[in-house]
C-alpha positions in Angstrom: 59.5 -24.0 100.8 59.7 -20.2 101.0 62.3 -17.9 102.5 62.6 -14.1 102.8 66.0 -12.4 103.1 66.9 -8.8 103.6 69.1 -7.6 100.7 69.0 -3.9 101.5 72.2 -1.8 101.4 74.4 -1.3 104.4 74.9 2.1 105.8 77.9 3.1 107.9 77.6 6.1 110.3 79.8 7.7 112.9 78.3 9.7 115.7 78.5 13.5 115.1 80.7 12.9 112.0 78.4 12.9 109.0 81.3 13.2 106.6 82.1 9.6 107.2 78.7 8.3 106.3 78.8 5.7 103.5 76.5 3.2 101.8 77.5 -0.2 100.5 75.4 -2.5 98.3 74.3 -6.0 99.4 76.7 -8.0 97.4 80.0 -9.9 97.9 82.0 -6.9 96.6 80.0 -4.5 98.7 80.6 -6.5 101.8 84.3 -6.7 101.1 84.4 -2.9 100.8 82.3 -2.5 103.9 84.7 -4.5 106.0 87.7 -2.6 104.6 86.0 0.8 105.4 85.1 -0.3 108.9 88.7 -1.3 109.5 89.9 2.0 108.2 87.6 4.0 110.5 88.6 1.9 113.5 92.3 2.5 112.7 91.6 6.2 113.0 90.1 5.7 116.4 86.5 6.1 115.3 83.6 3.9 116.3 81.6 3.2 113.2 78.0 1.8 113.4 76.6 -0.4 110.7 72.9 -0.8 109.9 71.1 -2.5 107.1 68.2 -0.9 105.4 64.7 -2.3 105.0 63.8 -1.4 101.4 64.9 -4.6 99.6 63.5 -8.0 100.6 64.2 -11.0 98.4 61.7 -13.8 98.3 62.7 -17.3 97.1 59.8 -19.8 96.6 60.7 -23.4 95.9 58.1 -26.1 95.6 58.4 -29.6 94.1 56.9 -29.7 90.6 57.2 -26.0 90.1 60.0 -23.8 89.0 61.6 -21.6 91.7 60.4 -18.0 91.9 62.8 -15.3 93.0 61.8 -11.6 93.3 62.5 -8.6 95.4 60.0 -6.3 97.2 60.4 -2.9 98.8 59.0 -3.9 102.2 58.7 -7.0 104.4 54.9 -6.8 104.4 54.8 -7.0 100.5 57.2 -9.9 100.6 55.2 -11.8 103.2 52.0 -11.2 101.3 53.6 -12.6 98.1 54.7 -15.7 99.9 51.2 -16.3 101.2 49.7 -15.8 97.8 52.1 -18.3 96.1 51.7 -20.9 98.9 47.9 -20.7 98.6 47.8 -21.0 94.8 50.3 -23.8 94.6 48.5 -25.8 97.4 45.4 -25.7 95.1 47.4 -26.9 92.1 47.7 -23.5 90.5 50.9 -21.9 89.3 51.5 -18.4 88.2 55.0 -17.0 87.7 54.7 -13.6 89.4 58.5 -13.0 89.2 58.3 -12.3 85.4 56.3 -9.1 86.0 58.7 -8.1 88.8 61.8 -8.5 86.7 60.7 -6.3 83.7 59.9 -2.7 83.5 56.5 -1.4 82.4 58.4 0.6 79.7 59.7 -2.6 78.2 56.1 -4.0 78.0 54.9 -0.8 76.4 57.7 -1.0 73.8 56.7 -4.6 73.0 53.1 -3.5 72.7 54.1 -0.9 70.2 56.1 -3.4 68.2 53.7 -6.4 68.2 50.2 -5.2 68.9 49.9 -1.7 67.3 50.6 -2.9 63.7 47.5 -5.1 63.9 45.2 -2.5 65.3 43.1 -0.1 63.2 44.3 3.0 65.0 47.7 1.4 65.7 49.7 4.3 64.2 48.1 6.8 66.5 48.4 4.6 69.5 52.2 4.1 68.8 52.7 7.9 68.6 51.0 8.4 72.0 52.9 5.5 73.7 56.2 6.5 72.2 55.7 10.1 73.5 55.0 8.7 77.0 58.1 6.5 76.9 60.2 9.4 75.8 58.9 11.6 78.6 59.2 8.9 81.2 63.0 9.4 81.0 62.8 13.2 80.3 64.2 13.0 76.8 62.1 15.8 75.3 62.6 18.0 78.4 66.4 17.4 78.0 66.3 18.4 74.3 64.4 21.6 75.2 67.1 22.6 77.7 69.9 21.8 75.3 68.2 24.0 72.6 67.9 26.8 75.1 71.5 26.6 75.9 72.5 26.5 72.3 70.3 29.5 71.5 72.0 31.4 74.3 75.5 30.4 73.3 75.3 30.3 69.5 72.3 32.6 68.7 70.2 29.7 67.4 69.5 26.1 68.5 71.3 23.3 66.7 69.6 20.2 68.2 66.4 19.1 66.5 63.3 19.1 68.8 61.5 16.3 67.0 58.3 17.1 68.8 55.6 19.7 68.8 54.1 19.3 72.3 54.6 20.1 75.9 56.6 17.4 77.8 54.5 15.2 80.0 55.5 15.0 83.7 55.2 12.4 86.4 55.8 9.4 84.1 58.8 8.0 86.0 56.6 5.1 87.1 56.8 3.6 83.6 60.4 2.6 84.3 59.3 0.5 87.2 58.0 -3.1 87.1 54.2 -3.4 87.2 54.5 -4.9 90.6 55.9 -1.7 92.0 53.6 0.8 90.3 51.2 2.4 92.8 47.8 4.1 92.2 49.2 7.4 93.4 51.9 7.3 90.8 49.3 7.3 88.0 47.1 9.8 89.8 50.0 12.2 90.0 50.4 11.9 86.2 46.7 12.5 85.7 46.7 15.7 87.8 49.7 17.0 86.0 48.4 16.2 82.6 45.0 17.8 83.3 46.8 21.2 83.5 47.5 21.0 79.7 44.8 18.8 78.1 41.1 18.0 78.5 39.9 15.0 80.6 39.0 12.9 77.5 42.6 13.2 76.2 43.9 11.9 79.6 41.3 9.1 79.6 42.4 7.9 76.1 46.0 7.7 77.4 44.9 5.7 80.3 42.9 3.4 78.0 46.2 2.6 76.2 47.9 1.9 79.6 45.0 -0.4 80.4 45.3 -2.1 77.1 49.1 -2.8 77.6 48.4 -4.2 81.1 45.6 -6.4 79.8 47.8 -7.9 77.0 50.8 -8.3 79.3 48.8 -10.1 82.0 46.4 -12.2 79.9 48.5 -13.0 76.8 52.1 -12.6 77.6 52.0 -14.2 81.1 53.2 -11.3 83.2 51.0 -11.9 86.2 50.5 -9.4 89.0 48.7 -9.8 92.2 47.1 -6.3 91.8 46.4 -4.3 88.7 48.3 -1.0 88.8 45.2 0.8 87.7 43.2 -0.6 90.6 42.1 2.3 92.9 43.0 5.0 90.3 40.4 7.8 90.3 39.8 8.5 86.6 39.0 12.1 85.4 35.2 12.6 85.2 33.8 14.4 82.1 30.8 14.5 79.9 31.7 14.7 76.3 28.4 14.2 74.5 28.0 17.2 72.3 24.5 18.6 71.7 25.6 21.0 69.0 23.0 21.1 66.2 23.2 22.8 62.8 20.5 25.4 62.3 18.9 25.9 58.9 20.6 29.3 58.4 24.0 27.8 59.4 23.5 25.0 56.9 22.8 27.4 54.1 25.9 29.5 55.0 28.1 26.4 55.4 27.1 25.0 52.0 27.7 28.4 50.4 31.2 28.5 52.0 31.8 25.0 50.7 30.9 26.0 47.1 33.3 28.9 47.4 36.1 26.7 48.7 35.4 24.2 46.0 35.8 26.9 43.4 39.1 28.0 44.8 40.3 24.3 45.0 39.2 23.6 41.5 41.0 26.7 40.2 44.2 25.8 42.0 44.1 22.2 40.8 43.7 23.4 37.2 46.6 25.8 37.6 48.8 23.1 39.0 47.9 20.8 36.1 48.6 23.5 33.5 51.9 24.4 35.0 53.2 20.9 35.9 55.2 20.3 32.7 57.0 23.7 32.9 57.7 23.2 36.6 59.2 19.8 36.0 61.5 21.2 33.4 62.6 24.1 35.7 64.1 21.6 38.1 66.9 21.0 35.6 68.1 24.6 35.9 71.5 25.0 37.5 70.7 27.4 40.4 68.1 27.7 43.1 67.1 31.2 42.0 66.6 30.2 38.4 64.4 27.3 39.4 62.2 29.5 41.6 61.9 32.2 39.0 60.9 29.6 36.3 58.3 28.1 38.7 56.8 31.5 39.5 56.6 32.4 35.8 55.0 29.0 35.0 52.3 29.4 37.7 51.5 33.0 36.6 51.1 32.0 33.0 49.0 29.0 34.0 46.7 31.2 36.1 46.1 33.6 33.3 45.4 30.7 30.9 42.9 29.1 33.3 41.2 32.4 34.0 40.8 33.0 30.3 39.7 29.5 29.3 37.6 28.7 32.4 37.8 25.7 34.6 35.6 22.9 35.8 33.9 23.3 39.2 34.3 20.2 41.3 31.9 20.3 44.3 33.9 17.8 46.4 33.4 19.7 49.8 29.8 20.4 49.1 29.2 16.8 48.2 31.0 15.7 51.4 28.8 17.8 53.6 25.6 16.7 51.9 26.7 13.1 52.0 27.4 13.3 55.8 24.0 14.9 56.5 22.2 12.3 54.4 24.0 9.1 55.6 25.5 9.9 59.1 28.7 8.1 58.1 31.8 8.7 60.0 34.6 10.9 58.6 37.0 8.0 58.0 34.3 5.8 56.5 33.4 8.6 54.0 37.0 9.4 53.0 37.7 5.7 52.5 34.6 5.1 50.3 35.5 3.8 46.8 33.6 4.1 43.6 33.4 0.3 43.4 31.5 0.3 46.8 28.6 2.3 45.3 25.6 0.5 43.8 23.5 3.1 42.1 20.8 0.5 41.1 20.1 -0.4 44.7 20.9 3.1 46.0 23.4 1.8 48.6 27.1 2.2 49.4 29.1 -0.6 51.1 31.4 0.3 53.9 33.7 -2.7 54.2 35.7 -1.4 57.1 34.0 0.6 59.9 35.0 1.8 63.4 33.6 -1.3 65.1 35.0 -3.7 62.5 31.7 -4.7 61.0 30.8 -4.0 57.3 27.5 -2.2 56.7 25.6 -0.5 53.9 24.5 3.1 53.6 21.2 4.1 52.1 21.7 6.8 49.4 19.0 9.2 48.3 18.6 10.0 44.6 19.8 13.6 45.1 23.0 12.3 46.9 23.7 9.9 44.0 23.2 12.7 41.5 25.7 14.9 43.4 28.3 12.2 43.6 28.0 11.7 39.8 29.4 15.3 39.5 32.7 14.3 41.1 35.5 13.3 38.7 36.9 9.8 38.9 40.5 10.8 39.1 41.0 8.4 42.0 39.6 5.1 43.1 38.2 7.0 46.2 35.0 8.9 45.8 36.2 11.8 48.0 39.8 12.4 46.9 40.7 14.3 50.1 43.3 13.7 52.8 42.3 14.2 56.5 44.7 17.2 56.7 43.2 18.8 53.6 39.7 18.3 54.9 40.6 19.7 58.3 42.1 22.8 56.7 39.2 23.4 54.4 36.7 22.9 57.2 38.4 25.5 59.3 38.3 28.0 56.4 34.6 27.2 55.7 33.6 27.7 59.3 35.5 31.0 59.5 34.1 32.4 56.3 30.5 31.4 57.3 30.9 32.6 60.9 30.0 29.2 62.3 31.5 28.6 65.7 32.0 25.4 67.7 30.9 23.0 64.9 33.1 20.1 64.1 33.2 17.6 61.2 31.9 14.8 63.5 28.9 17.0 64.4 27.6 16.4 60.9 27.1 12.8 61.9 25.3 13.8 65.1 23.1 16.2 63.1 22.2 13.4 60.6 21.2 10.9 63.3 19.2 13.6 65.1 17.3 14.4 61.9 16.6 10.8 61.3 15.3 10.3 64.8 13.1 13.4 64.5 11.7 12.3 61.1 9.8 9.3 62.7 10.8 7.1 59.8 12.7 4.8 62.3 10.0 3.4 64.6 12.5 1.6 67.0 16.0 2.1 68.3 17.1 -1.0 66.4 16.0 0.7 63.1 17.9 3.8 64.1 20.9 1.6 64.9 20.9 0.1 61.4 21.0 3.6 60.0 23.7 5.0 62.3 26.0 1.9 62.5 26.4 2.0 66.2 27.4 -1.3 67.7 26.3 -0.5 71.2 22.6 0.5 71.7 23.6 2.6 74.7 25.2 5.1 72.3 21.8 5.8 70.9 20.1 6.7 74.2 20.8 10.4 73.5 18.5 10.2 70.5 15.6 8.2 72.0 13.8 11.4 73.2 13.8 12.7 69.6 12.2 9.4 68.4 9.5 9.7 71.2 8.8 13.3 70.1 8.4 12.3 66.5 6.1 9.4 67.4 4.0 11.7 69.6 3.6 14.2 66.7 2.5 11.3 64.5 -0.1 10.2 67.1 -1.4 13.8 67.3 -1.7 14.0 63.6 -3.5 10.7 63.4 -5.9 11.7 66.2 -6.6 15.1 64.6 -7.4 13.4 61.3 -9.8 11.0 63.0 -11.6 13.8 64.9 -11.8 15.8 61.7 -13.4 12.9 59.8 -16.0 12.3 62.5 -16.4 15.9 63.6 -15.9 14.9 67.2 -18.9 12.5 67.2 -19.1 8.7 66.8 -20.7 7.7 63.5 -23.5 5.0 63.7 -24.7 2.7 61.1 -28.2 3.3 59.7 -29.5 0.0 61.2 -28.3 1.2 64.7 -29.9 4.6 64.1 -33.3 3.0 63.2 -33.1 0.8 66.3 -32.6 3.9 68.5 -35.6 5.7 66.9 -37.9 2.7 67.3 -37.0 2.1 70.9 -37.5 5.7 72.0 -39.1 6.0 75.5 -42.8 6.6 75.9 -44.7 8.3 78.8 -46.3 5.0 79.9 -45.2 2.5 82.5 -42.9 -0.1 81.0 -41.1 -3.1 82.2 -37.4 -3.0 82.4 -37.1 -6.7 81.9 -34.0 -7.0 83.9 -32.8 -10.6 84.1 -31.8 -11.8 87.5 -28.2 -12.4 88.0 -27.4 -15.8 89.5 -23.9 -14.9 90.8 -23.7 -15.8 94.5 -21.9 -12.6 95.4 -24.5 -10.2 93.9 -27.5 -8.9 95.9 -30.7 -9.6 93.9 -33.5 -7.0 93.5 -37.0 -7.8 92.2 -38.2 -6.5 88.9 -39.5 -3.0 89.1 -41.4 -0.5 87.0 -40.1 2.9 86.1 -41.7 5.9 84.6 -40.2 7.1 81.4 -39.3 10.7 81.4 
């Protein structure tokens, strides 16, 4: 049994008297106030008119053997479609509780995803930051703090409220406060168009991927069923983000030279910090801030002079990182997470226990790469004792000093795979996949033309070698040469001795004689 009831608010109007217009909710208390207000208007000699809205329709579905489902829709058409869907499913023995998704906001589902799902994901920390920012902007919290700070700066000369963000507020996210059943495709498209004014299409696409992930877990795992996915019909931003940036030989020389210079500065700074560490620790016990700062400055100046006089060990960590990337095509995170215990010098391999796609794999290491790694100090269990932030800062400095533009750290991986494909060592895409660590072969289609070019060059080399060996002519055995000499034609009549063919579809000709020329 199903029934639909109008639970929209009541609106009271008086002709040509808009000051008396009032709205009352659909509730017992609302109806009581409505009756009292109508009586008051009539006592004044007015003629009030009452009309009920059409924006809240409650559906109650009751069927034997199934729990009752009660939910509200914004239109009669949506309510009627819901009743038909429930009746059709339950008549086939199916049961899906669509009311659960209608009675919880999408923001609450996002918060649950942050709390329960993000901790178990590899990039969960980053996902949580993005989703928390979207939740904050869905209620305008950051925008509100910005306005408060502006008012404080105007009134007090400086803002007092902490901003707690370093970004532009995202707009058109109010739909996150709605239930999934009420989110429309245009709501999300409005967010996309507004967001594209500030960030690139791939950034927007990654945010939508997170929204899609929340919806998938909510509908498939948590049991929040919806008749229509909110992302259905959403036109995603189109983009092509496959970079074709290659590193030229001259750029590689300049980049490695910049890495050596940066390594020298880093090595010097680390030696200075180590030499001044004891004095700096002792200076923290001084009574005043000025005394502590003065003691620290004096300690560092003394340590610099000492290191310059005695010399310091050059640690080529950045140079080794670049050469390692170009030789192995490892991802940045895989390389920074590599440990000394993962390297097997005897077999010339390095084990990557945790990769982007979740599958462990081994890297092949050349002898020169192993020798370069041996120059790195084992002050940490990690081979490259660098943080992501430190590497990013050093990379920016190296590119600036070497005048290399538009070349990112990840482009080293692309360059390494391109060189491997061009070398012709990997005959098939599967071999190249084992080298690159891609899980999906489609990711390697951008390199197949390089493999084909390498194979074509190998074929050309092989054919050139064959022609050079035979001087363009086919070599014959001595027995074959003698046979040709003895069967040389003579100026006499000779019999061709052609055997008759017995095939039924061949026209037979009699033996004939020919004159040898």
